PQR file with spaces between the fields and no chain letter, atoms N, CA, C, O and H, PARSE charges and radii, in Angstrom:
ATOM       1  N    UNK     1     132.085  -87.105  176.719 -0.4000 1.5000
ATOM       2  CA   UNK     1     132.486  -87.368  178.376 -0.0000 2.0000
ATOM       3  C    UNK     1     131.863  -88.177  178.990  0.5500 1.7000
ATOM       4  O    UNK     1     132.260  -89.094  179.710 -0.5500 1.4000
ATOM       5  N    UNK     2     129.996  -87.585  178.491 -0.4000 1.5000
ATOM       6  CA   UNK     2     129.420  -88.716  179.343 -0.0000 2.0000
ATOM       7  C    UNK     2     129.134  -90.042  179.425  0.5500 1.7000
ATOM       8  O    UNK     2     128.791  -90.748  180.373 -0.5500 1.4000
ATOM       9  H    UNK     2     129.674  -86.841  177.906  0.4000 1.0000
ATOM      10  N    UNK     3     129.424  -90.369  177.737 -0.4000 1.5000
ATOM      11  CA   UNK     3     129.443  -91.610  177.184 -0.0000 2.0000
ATOM      12  C    UNK     3     130.559  -92.439  177.647  0.5500 1.7000
ATOM      13  O    UNK     3     130.433  -93.613  177.997 -0.5500 1.4000
ATOM      14  H    UNK     3     129.703  -89.795  176.967  0.4000 1.0000
ATOM      15  N    UNK     4     131.881  -91.645  177.633 -0.4000 1.5000
ATOM      16  CA   UNK     4     132.481  -92.925  178.604 -0.0000 2.0000
ATOM      17  C    UNK     4     132.613  -93.125  179.788  0.5500 1.7000
ATOM      18  O    UNK     4     133.336  -94.024  180.216 -0.5500 1.4000
ATOM      19  H    UNK     4     131.983  -90.692  177.350  0.4000 1.0000
ATOM      20  N    UNK     5     131.807  -92.169  180.686 -0.4000 1.5000
ATOM      21  CA   UNK     5     131.230  -92.596  182.065 -0.0000 2.0000
ATOM      22  C    UNK     5     130.827  -93.554  182.068  0.5500 1.7000
ATOM      23  O    UNK     5     131.216  -94.433  182.837 -0.5500 1.4000
ATOM      24  H    UNK     5     131.219  -91.438  180.338  0.4000 1.0000
ATOM      25  N    UNK     6     129.459  -93.777  180.780 -0.4000 1.5000
ATOM      26  CA   UNK     6     128.082  -94.647  181.049 -0.0000 2.0000
ATOM      27  C    UNK     6     129.044  -96.284  180.495  0.5500 1.7000
ATOM      28  O    UNK     6     128.551  -97.399  180.667 -0.5500 1.4000
ATOM      29  H    UNK     6     129.143  -93.063  180.155  0.4000 1.0000
ATOM      30  N    UNK     7     130.501  -96.048  179.811 -0.4000 1.5000
ATOM      31  CA   UNK     7     130.900  -96.812  179.140 -0.0000 2.0000
ATOM      32  C    UNK     7     132.107  -97.857  180.108  0.5500 1.7000
ATOM      33  O    UNK     7     132.514  -99.015  180.023 -0.5500 1.4000
ATOM      34  H    UNK     7     130.902  -95.143  179.671  0.4000 1.0000
ATOM      35  N    UNK     8     132.326  -96.808  180.918 -0.4000 1.5000
ATOM      36  CA   UNK     8     133.376  -97.399  181.935 -0.0000 2.0000
ATOM      37  C    UNK     8     132.549  -97.793  183.382  0.5500 1.7000
ATOM      38  O    UNK     8     133.182  -98.163  184.371 -0.5500 1.4000
ATOM      39  H    UNK     8     131.995  -95.867  180.986  0.4000 1.0000
ATOM      40  N    UNK     9     130.875  -97.653  183.385 -0.4000 1.5000
ATOM      41  CA   UNK     9     129.950  -98.364  184.233 -0.0000 2.0000
ATOM      42  C    UNK     9     129.679  -99.384  183.622  0.5500 1.7000
ATOM      43  O    UNK     9     129.476 -100.457  184.189 -0.5500 1.4000
ATOM      44  H    UNK     9     130.362  -97.352  182.581  0.4000 1.0000
ATOM      45  N    UNK    10     129.623  -99.186  182.157 -0.4000 1.5000
ATOM      46  CA   UNK    10     128.946 -100.705  181.509 -0.0000 2.0000
ATOM      47  C    UNK    10     130.374 -102.236  181.888  0.5500 1.7000
ATOM      48  O    UNK    10     130.274 -103.413  182.236 -0.5500 1.4000
ATOM      49  H    UNK    10     129.788  -98.314  181.696  0.4000 1.0000
ATOM      50  N    UNK    11     131.470 -101.365  181.581 -0.4000 1.5000
ATOM      51  CA   UNK    11     132.412 -102.252  181.715 -0.0000 2.0000
ATOM      52  C    UNK    11     132.568 -102.705  183.535  0.5500 1.7000
ATOM      53  O    UNK    11     132.999 -103.845  183.712 -0.5500 1.4000
ATOM      54  H    UNK    11     131.550 -100.409  181.298  0.4000 1.0000
ATOM      55  N    UNK    12     132.361 -102.181  184.359 -0.4000 1.5000
ATOM      56  CA   UNK    12     132.525 -102.671  185.534 -0.0000 2.0000
ATOM      57  C    UNK    12     131.337 -102.909  185.877  0.5500 1.7000
ATOM      58  O    UNK    12     131.371 -103.120  187.089 -0.5500 1.4000
ATOM      59  H    UNK    12     132.010 -101.255  184.215  0.4000 1.0000
ATOM      60  N    UNK    13     130.313 -102.995  185.505 -0.4000 1.5000
ATOM      61  CA   UNK    13     128.976 -103.975  185.951 -0.0000 2.0000
ATOM      62  C    UNK    13     129.173 -105.547  185.379  0.5500 1.7000
ATOM      63  O    UNK    13     129.038 -106.620  185.967 -0.5500 1.4000
ATOM      64  H    UNK    13     130.286 -102.823  184.520  0.4000 1.0000
ATOM      65  N    UNK    14     129.496 -105.282  184.180 -0.4000 1.5000
ATOM      66  CA   UNK    14     129.778 -106.434  183.499 -0.0000 2.0000
ATOM      67  C    UNK    14     131.426 -108.110  183.957  0.5500 1.7000
ATOM      68  O    UNK    14     131.577 -109.331  183.956 -0.5500 1.4000
ATOM      69  H    UNK    14     129.606 -104.410  183.703  0.4000 1.0000
ATOM      70  N    UNK    15     132.273 -106.607  184.288 -0.4000 1.5000
ATOM      71  CA   UNK    15     133.253 -107.309  185.088 -0.0000 2.0000
ATOM      72  C    UNK    15     132.747 -107.792  186.370  0.5500 1.7000
ATOM      73  O    UNK    15     132.874 -108.902  186.887 -0.5500 1.4000
ATOM      74  H    UNK    15     132.151 -105.614  184.289  0.4000 1.0000
ATOM      75  N    UNK    16     132.190 -106.818  186.755 -0.4000 1.5000
ATOM      76  CA   UNK    16     131.766 -107.621  188.496 -0.0000 2.0000
ATOM      77  C    UNK    16     130.921 -109.058  188.645  0.5500 1.7000
ATOM      78  O    UNK    16     130.899 -109.832  189.602 -0.5500 1.4000
ATOM      79  H    UNK    16     132.087 -105.916  186.335  0.4000 1.0000
ATOM      80  N    UNK    17     130.034 -109.164  186.980 -0.4000 1.5000
ATOM      81  CA   UNK    17     128.817 -110.023  186.924 -0.0000 2.0000
ATOM      82  C    UNK    17     130.054 -111.415  186.812  0.5500 1.7000
ATOM      83  O    UNK    17     130.075 -112.312  187.655 -0.5500 1.4000
ATOM      84  H    UNK    17     130.052 -108.536  186.202  0.4000 1.0000
ATOM      85  N    UNK    18     131.137 -111.349  185.473 -0.4000 1.5000
ATOM      86  CA   UNK    18     131.762 -112.546  185.543 -0.0000 2.0000
ATOM      87  C    UNK    18     132.676 -112.750  186.641  0.5500 1.7000
ATOM      88  O    UNK    18     133.395 -113.749  186.621 -0.5500 1.4000
ATOM      89  H    UNK    18     131.120 -110.620  184.789  0.4000 1.0000
ATOM      90  N    UNK    19     132.738 -111.952  187.569 -0.4000 1.5000
ATOM      91  CA   UNK    19     133.542 -112.286  188.822 -0.0000 2.0000
ATOM      92  C    UNK    19     132.675 -113.159  190.033  0.5500 1.7000
ATOM      93  O    UNK    19     133.162 -113.742  191.002 -0.5500 1.4000
ATOM      94  H    UNK    19     132.155 -111.140  187.586  0.4000 1.0000
ATOM      95  N    UNK    20     131.307 -113.054  189.668 -0.4000 1.5000
ATOM      96  CA   UNK    20     130.178 -113.713  190.331 -0.0000 2.0000
ATOM      97  C    UNK    20     130.375 -115.063  189.828  0.5500 1.7000
ATOM      98  O    UNK    20     130.492 -116.121  190.448 -0.5500 1.4000
ATOM      99  H    UNK    20     130.911 -112.580  188.881  0.4000 1.0000
ATOM     100  N    UNK    21     130.386 -114.868  188.842 -0.4000 1.5000
ATOM     101  CA   UNK    21     130.272 -116.648  188.366 -0.0000 2.0000
ATOM     102  C    UNK    21     131.394 -116.821  188.515  0.5500 1.7000
ATOM     103  O    UNK    21     131.407 -117.900  189.108 -0.5500 1.4000
ATOM     104  H    UNK    21     130.291 -114.009  188.339  0.4000 1.0000
ATOM     105  N    UNK    22     132.831 -116.384  188.343 -0.4000 1.5000
ATOM     106  CA   UNK    22     134.098 -117.015  188.241 -0.0000 2.0000
ATOM     107  C    UNK    22     133.678 -117.546  189.922  0.5500 1.7000
ATOM     108  O    UNK    22     133.433 -118.742  190.083 -0.5500 1.4000
ATOM     109  H    UNK    22     132.821 -115.507  187.861  0.4000 1.0000
ATOM     110  N    UNK    23     133.633 -116.848  190.798 -0.4000 1.5000
ATOM     111  CA   UNK    23     133.661 -117.173  192.189 -0.0000 2.0000
ATOM     112  C    UNK    23     132.477 -118.239  192.587  0.5500 1.7000
ATOM     113  O    UNK    23     132.616 -118.966  193.570 -0.5500 1.4000
ATOM     114  H    UNK    23     133.832 -115.877  190.667  0.4000 1.0000
ATOM     115  N    UNK    24     131.815 -118.266  192.122 -0.4000 1.5000
ATOM     116  CA   UNK    24     130.977 -119.903  192.120 -0.0000 2.0000
ATOM     117  C    UNK    24     131.471 -120.316  191.775  0.5500 1.7000
ATOM     118  O    UNK    24     131.856 -120.908  192.784 -0.5500 1.4000
ATOM     119  H    UNK    24     131.701 -117.675  191.323  0.4000 1.0000
ATOM     120  N    UNK    25     132.246 -120.863  190.749 -0.4000 1.5000
ATOM     121  CA   UNK    25     132.869 -122.250  190.587 -0.0000 2.0000
ATOM     122  C    UNK    25     134.366 -122.044  191.521  0.5500 1.7000
ATOM     123  O    UNK    25     135.165 -122.980  191.506 -0.5500 1.4000
ATOM     124  H    UNK    25     131.934 -120.383  189.929  0.4000 1.0000
ATOM     125  N    UNK    26     134.664 -120.893  192.253 -0.4000 1.5000
ATOM     126  CA   UNK    26     135.847 -121.223  192.766 -0.0000 2.0000
ATOM     127  C    UNK    26     137.016 -120.742  192.480  0.5500 1.7000
ATOM     128  O    UNK    26     137.957 -121.535  192.452 -0.5500 1.4000
ATOM     129  H    UNK    26     134.014 -120.133  192.266  0.4000 1.0000
ATOM     130  N    UNK    27     137.215 -119.545  192.239 -0.4000 1.5000
ATOM     131  CA   UNK    27     137.842 -118.568  191.407 -0.0000 2.0000
ATOM     132  C    UNK    27     138.621 -118.866  192.773  0.5500 1.7000
ATOM     133  O    UNK    27     138.527 -119.821  193.543 -0.5500 1.4000
ATOM     134  H    UNK    27     136.451 -118.901  192.262  0.4000 1.0000
ATOM     135  N    UNK    28     139.706 -117.308  192.821 -0.4000 1.5000
ATOM     136  CA   UNK    28     140.884 -117.079  193.217 -0.0000 2.0000
ATOM     137  C    UNK    28     140.209 -116.146  194.823  0.5500 1.7000
ATOM     138  O    UNK    28     139.068 -115.963  195.245 -0.5500 1.4000
ATOM     139  H    UNK    28     139.782 -116.532  192.195  0.4000 1.0000
ATOM     140  N    UNK    29     141.268 -115.838  195.213 -0.4000 1.5000
ATOM     141  CA   UNK    29     140.735 -114.842  196.609 -0.0000 2.0000
ATOM     142  C    UNK    29     140.023 -113.258  196.057  0.5500 1.7000
ATOM     143  O    UNK    29     139.036 -112.741  196.579 -0.5500 1.4000
ATOM     144  H    UNK    29     142.196 -115.986  194.870  0.4000 1.0000
ATOM     145  N    UNK    30     140.570 -112.857  195.240 -0.4000 1.5000
ATOM     146  CA   UNK    30     140.420 -111.608  194.744 -0.0000 2.0000
ATOM     147  C    UNK    30     139.213 -111.442  194.219  0.5500 1.7000
ATOM     148  O    UNK    30     138.451 -110.525  194.525 -0.5500 1.4000
ATOM     149  H    UNK    30     141.372 -113.278  194.815  0.4000 1.0000
ATOM     150  N    UNK    31     138.886 -112.711  193.044 -0.4000 1.5000
ATOM     151  CA   UNK    31     137.476 -112.792  192.673 -0.0000 2.0000
ATOM     152  C    UNK    31     136.401 -112.785  193.597  0.5500 1.7000
ATOM     153  O    UNK    31     135.544 -111.917  193.432 -0.5500 1.4000
ATOM     154  H    UNK    31     139.505 -113.456  192.796  0.4000 1.0000
ATOM     155  N    UNK    32     136.284 -113.544  194.491 -0.4000 1.5000
ATOM     156  CA   UNK    32     135.679 -113.670  195.433 -0.0000 2.0000
ATOM     157  C    UNK    32     134.988 -112.234  196.322  0.5500 1.7000
ATOM     158  O    UNK    32     133.925 -111.833  196.795 -0.5500 1.4000
ATOM     159  H    UNK    32     136.980 -114.249  194.625  0.4000 1.0000
ATOM     160  N    UNK    33     136.450 -111.826  196.145 -0.4000 1.5000
ATOM     161  CA   UNK    33     136.130 -110.461  196.941 -0.0000 2.0000
ATOM     162  C    UNK    33     135.381 -109.162  196.324  0.5500 1.7000
ATOM     163  O    UNK    33     134.532 -108.465  196.882 -0.5500 1.4000
ATOM     164  H    UNK    33     137.313 -112.152  195.760  0.4000 1.0000
ATOM     165  N    UNK    34     136.056 -108.991  194.704 -0.4000 1.5000
ATOM     166  CA   UNK    34     135.080 -108.430  194.249 -0.0000 2.0000
ATOM     167  C    UNK    34     133.546 -108.848  193.731  0.5500 1.7000
ATOM     168  O    UNK    34     132.584 -108.088  193.616 -0.5500 1.4000
ATOM     169  H    UNK    34     136.745 -109.557  194.251  0.4000 1.0000
ATOM     170  N    UNK    35     133.613 -110.578  193.396 -0.4000 1.5000
ATOM     171  CA   UNK    35     131.683 -110.874  193.495 -0.0000 2.0000
ATOM     172  C    UNK    35     131.274 -110.063  194.951  0.5500 1.7000
ATOM     173  O    UNK    35     130.335 -109.266  194.952 -0.5500 1.4000
ATOM     174  H    UNK    35     134.394 -111.195  193.490  0.4000 1.0000
ATOM     175  N    UNK    36     131.967 -110.307  196.031 -0.4000 1.5000
ATOM     176  CA   UNK    36     131.439 -110.089  197.223 -0.0000 2.0000
ATOM     177  C    UNK    36     130.985 -108.496  197.145  0.5500 1.7000
ATOM     178  O    UNK    36     129.779 -108.253  197.179 -0.5500 1.4000
ATOM     179  H    UNK    36     132.730 -110.954  196.030  0.4000 1.0000
ATOM     180  N    UNK    37     132.056 -107.272  197.027 -0.4000 1.5000
ATOM     181  CA   UNK    37     131.336 -105.817  196.446 -0.0000 2.0000
ATOM     182  C    UNK    37     130.124 -106.059  195.301  0.5500 1.7000
ATOM     183  O    UNK    37     129.083 -105.420  195.146 -0.5500 1.4000
ATOM     184  H    UNK    37     133.036 -107.469  196.999  0.4000 1.0000
ATOM     185  N    UNK    38     130.585 -107.092  194.640 -0.4000 1.5000
ATOM     186  CA   UNK    38     128.873 -106.901  193.494 -0.0000 2.0000
ATOM     187  C    UNK    38     127.718 -106.745  194.157  0.5500 1.7000
ATOM     188  O    UNK    38     126.844 -105.914  194.405 -0.5500 1.4000
ATOM     189  H    UNK    38     131.430 -107.612  194.766  0.4000 1.0000
ATOM     190  N    UNK    39     128.198 -108.404  194.447 -0.4000 1.5000
ATOM     191  CA   UNK    39     126.929 -108.710  195.074 -0.0000 2.0000
ATOM     192  C    UNK    39     125.719 -107.717  196.368  0.5500 1.7000
ATOM     193  O    UNK    39     124.513 -107.827  196.591 -0.5500 1.4000
ATOM     194  H    UNK    39     128.908 -109.079  194.245  0.4000 1.0000
ATOM     195  N    UNK    40     126.856 -106.763  196.981 -0.4000 1.5000
ATOM     196  CA   UNK    40     126.947 -106.167  197.705 -0.0000 2.0000
ATOM     197  C    UNK    40     126.143 -104.778  197.370  0.5500 1.7000
ATOM     198  O    UNK    40     125.071 -104.553  197.932 -0.5500 1.4000
ATOM     199  H    UNK    40     127.835 -106.674  196.800  0.4000 1.0000
ATOM     200  N    UNK    41     126.580 -104.064  196.642 -0.4000 1.5000
ATOM     201  CA   UNK    41     126.184 -103.331  195.650 -0.0000 2.0000
ATOM     202  C    UNK    41     124.652 -103.602  195.145  0.5500 1.7000
ATOM     203  O    UNK    41     123.724 -102.971  195.651 -0.5500 1.4000
ATOM     204  H    UNK    41     127.451 -104.246  196.186  0.4000 1.0000
ATOM     205  N    UNK    42     124.503 -104.280  194.431 -0.4000 1.5000
ATOM     206  CA   UNK    42     123.197 -104.896  194.103 -0.0000 2.0000
ATOM     207  C    UNK    42     122.354 -104.761  195.465  0.5500 1.7000
ATOM     208  O    UNK    42     121.521 -103.857  195.507 -0.5500 1.4000
ATOM     209  H    UNK    42     125.257 -104.792  194.020  0.4000 1.0000
ATOM     210  N    UNK    43     122.519 -105.633  196.629 -0.4000 1.5000
ATOM     211  CA   UNK    43     121.532 -105.373  197.455 -0.0000 2.0000
ATOM     212  C    UNK    43     121.205 -104.108  197.931  0.5500 1.7000
ATOM     213  O    UNK    43     120.092 -103.828  198.377 -0.5500 1.4000
ATOM     214  H    UNK    43     123.196 -106.369  196.595  0.4000 1.0000
ATOM     215  N    UNK    44     122.228 -103.263  197.842 -0.4000 1.5000
ATOM     216  CA   UNK    44     121.886 -101.607  198.114 -0.0000 2.0000
ATOM     217  C    UNK    44     121.104 -101.190  197.057  0.5500 1.7000
ATOM     218  O    UNK    44     120.019 -100.702  197.373 -0.5500 1.4000
ATOM     219  H    UNK    44     123.131 -103.491  197.480  0.4000 1.0000
ATOM     220  N    UNK    45     121.403 -101.263  195.744 -0.4000 1.5000
ATOM     221  CA   UNK    45     120.489 -100.713  194.732 -0.0000 2.0000
ATOM     222  C    UNK    45     118.975 -101.274  194.823  0.5500 1.7000
ATOM     223  O    UNK    45     118.121 -100.409  194.628 -0.5500 1.4000
ATOM     224  H    UNK    45     122.285 -101.660  195.487  0.4000 1.0000
ATOM     225  N    UNK    46     118.412 -102.831  195.139 -0.4000 1.5000
ATOM     226  CA   UNK    46     117.310 -103.274  195.480 -0.0000 2.0000
ATOM     227  C    UNK    46     116.649 -102.694  196.490  0.5500 1.7000
ATOM     228  O    UNK    46     115.468 -102.430  196.265 -0.5500 1.4000
ATOM     229  H    UNK    46     119.106 -103.533  195.298  0.4000 1.0000
ATOM     230  N    UNK    47     117.176 -102.367  197.760 -0.4000 1.5000
ATOM     231  CA   UNK    47     117.088 -101.947  198.937 -0.0000 2.0000
ATOM     232  C    UNK    47     116.492 -100.322  198.768  0.5500 1.7000
ATOM     233  O    UNK    47     115.338  -99.940  198.967 -0.5500 1.4000
ATOM     234  H    UNK    47     118.136 -102.581  197.943  0.4000 1.0000
ATOM     235  N    UNK    48     117.710  -99.493  198.323 -0.4000 1.5000
ATOM     236  CA   UNK    48     116.860  -98.224  197.675 -0.0000 2.0000
ATOM     237  C    UNK    48     115.751  -98.423  196.821  0.5500 1.7000
ATOM     238  O    UNK    48     114.690  -97.816  196.975 -0.5500 1.4000
ATOM     239  H    UNK    48     118.647  -99.803  198.162  0.4000 1.0000
ATOM     240  N    UNK    49     115.942  -99.193  195.988 -0.4000 1.5000
ATOM     241  CA   UNK    49     114.390  -98.885  194.820 -0.0000 2.0000
ATOM     242  C    UNK    49     113.520  -99.606  195.711  0.5500 1.7000
ATOM     243  O    UNK    49     112.500  -99.161  195.187 -0.5500 1.4000
ATOM     244  H    UNK    49     116.803  -99.685  195.863  0.4000 1.0000
ATOM     245  N    UNK    50     113.093 -100.321  196.587 -0.4000 1.5000
ATOM     246  CA   UNK    50     112.205 -100.857  197.498 -0.0000 2.0000
ATOM     247  C    UNK    50     111.742  -99.357  198.326  0.5500 1.7000
ATOM     248  O    UNK    50     110.658  -98.774  198.303 -0.5500 1.4000
ATOM     249  H    UNK    50     113.922 -100.682  197.013  0.4000 1.0000
ATOM     250  N    UNK    51     112.821  -99.061  198.936 -0.4000 1.5000
ATOM     251  CA   UNK    51     112.569  -97.819  199.923 -0.0000 2.0000
ATOM     252  C    UNK    51     111.609  -96.771  198.818  0.5500 1.7000
ATOM     253  O    UNK    51     110.450  -96.453  199.086 -0.5500 1.4000
ATOM     254  H    UNK    51     113.702  -99.535  198.955  0.4000 1.0000
ATOM     255  N    UNK    52     112.384  -96.293  197.472 -0.4000 1.5000
ATOM     256  CA   UNK    52     112.134  -95.229  197.174 -0.0000 2.0000
ATOM     257  C    UNK    52     110.382  -95.714  196.602  0.5500 1.7000
ATOM     258  O    UNK    52     109.560  -94.803  196.699 -0.5500 1.4000
ATOM     259  H    UNK    52     113.325  -96.551  197.255  0.4000 1.0000
ATOM     260  N    UNK    53     109.879  -97.027  196.060 -0.4000 1.5000
ATOM     261  CA   UNK    53     108.340  -97.467  196.134 -0.0000 2.0000
ATOM     262  C    UNK    53     107.754  -97.343  196.919  0.5500 1.7000
ATOM     263  O    UNK    53     106.691  -96.741  196.770 -0.5500 1.4000
ATOM     264  H    UNK    53     110.547  -97.768  195.981  0.4000 1.0000
ATOM     265  N    UNK    54     108.026  -97.709  197.829 -0.4000 1.5000
ATOM     266  CA   UNK    54     107.134  -97.179  199.312 -0.0000 2.0000
ATOM     267  C    UNK    54     106.899  -96.106  199.924  0.5500 1.7000
ATOM     268  O    UNK    54     105.975  -95.938  200.720 -0.5500 1.4000
ATOM     269  H    UNK    54     108.890  -98.198  197.950  0.4000 1.0000
ATOM     270  N    UNK    55     107.976  -95.047  199.495 -0.4000 1.5000
ATOM     271  CA   UNK    55     107.581  -93.613  199.292 -0.0000 2.0000
ATOM     272  C    UNK    55     106.861  -92.835  198.537  0.5500 1.7000
ATOM     273  O    UNK    55     106.302  -91.780  198.836 -0.5500 1.4000
ATOM     274  H    UNK    55     108.726  -95.184  198.849  0.4000 1.0000
ATOM     275  N    UNK    56     106.898  -93.454  197.447 -0.4000 1.5000
ATOM     276  CA   UNK    56     106.216  -92.897  196.138 -0.0000 2.0000
ATOM     277  C    UNK    56     104.907  -93.613  196.436  0.5500 1.7000
ATOM     278  O    UNK    56     103.981  -92.804  196.496 -0.5500 1.4000
ATOM     279  H    UNK    56     107.352  -94.312  197.205  0.4000 1.0000
ATOM     280  N    UNK    57     104.677  -94.394  196.564 -0.4000 1.5000
ATOM     281  CA   UNK    57     103.532  -95.672  196.962 -0.0000 2.0000
ATOM     282  C    UNK    57     102.647  -94.524  197.879  0.5500 1.7000
ATOM     283  O    UNK    57     101.961  -93.794  197.164 -0.5500 1.4000
ATOM     284  H    UNK    57     105.429  -95.051  196.515  0.4000 1.0000
ATOM     285  N    UNK    58     102.562  -94.277  199.209 -0.4000 1.5000
ATOM     286  CA   UNK    58     102.438  -93.461  200.411 -0.0000 2.0000
ATOM     287  C    UNK    58     101.979  -91.901  200.512  0.5500 1.7000
ATOM     288  O    UNK    58     101.237  -91.287  201.278 -0.5500 1.4000
ATOM     289  H    UNK    58     103.119  -94.871  199.790  0.4000 1.0000
ATOM     290  N    UNK    59     103.001  -91.441  199.046 -0.4000 1.5000
ATOM     291  CA   UNK    59     102.516  -90.302  198.886 -0.0000 2.0000
ATOM     292  C    UNK    59     101.751  -90.319  198.021  0.5500 1.7000
ATOM     293  O    UNK    59     101.179  -89.228  198.021 -0.5500 1.4000
ATOM     294  H    UNK    59     103.605  -91.939  198.424  0.4000 1.0000
ATOM     295  N    UNK    60     101.305  -91.084  197.075 -0.4000 1.5000
ATOM     296  CA   UNK    60     100.875  -90.868  195.387 -0.0000 2.0000
ATOM     297  C    UNK    60      98.978  -91.705  196.237  0.5500 1.7000
ATOM     298  O    UNK    60      97.849  -91.753  195.748 -0.5500 1.4000
ATOM     299  H    UNK    60     101.769  -91.970  197.075  0.4000 1.0000
ATOM     300  N    UNK    61      99.329  -92.015  197.109 -0.4000 1.5000
ATOM     301  CA   UNK    61      98.024  -92.777  197.830 -0.0000 2.0000
ATOM     302  C    UNK    61      96.703  -91.462  198.302  0.5500 1.7000
ATOM     303  O    UNK    61      95.517  -91.425  197.973 -0.5500 1.4000
ATOM     304  H    UNK    61     100.246  -91.976  197.506  0.4000 1.0000
ATOM     305  N    UNK    62      97.512  -90.496  199.178 -0.4000 1.5000
ATOM     306  CA   UNK    62      96.901  -89.628  199.577 -0.0000 2.0000
ATOM     307  C    UNK    62      96.665  -88.611  198.420  0.5500 1.7000
ATOM     308  O    UNK    62      96.944  -87.523  198.924 -0.5500 1.4000
ATOM     309  H    UNK    62      98.475  -90.526  199.445  0.4000 1.0000
ATOM     310  N    UNK    63      96.333  -88.431  197.259 -0.4000 1.5000
ATOM     311  CA   UNK    63      96.585  -87.420  195.959 -0.0000 2.0000
ATOM     312  C    UNK    63      94.989  -88.038  195.601  0.5500 1.7000
ATOM     313  O    UNK    63      94.303  -87.116  195.161 -0.5500 1.4000
ATOM     314  H    UNK    63      96.106  -89.314  196.849  0.4000 1.0000
ATOM     315  N    UNK    64      94.226  -89.341  195.674 -0.4000 1.5000
ATOM     316  CA   UNK    64      93.537  -90.146  195.221 -0.0000 2.0000
ATOM     317  C    UNK    64      91.790  -89.541  195.882  0.5500 1.7000
ATOM     318  O    UNK    64      90.771  -90.169  195.596 -0.5500 1.4000
ATOM     319  H    UNK    64      94.783  -90.090  196.032  0.4000 1.0000
């Protein structure tokens, strides 16, 4: 069951990347919409990772 979930996430990720490339080359409107959502999701993940790193660095520096 978890394998199917991971496979679904992988397919969605690859599909999003394909849409980003296709949108750069002037794809249809729906492709540009999917590309926008994919890029926004990537930015959210990147932002949360930066925030998580800052939080762990501030707490770990006090332990030294």
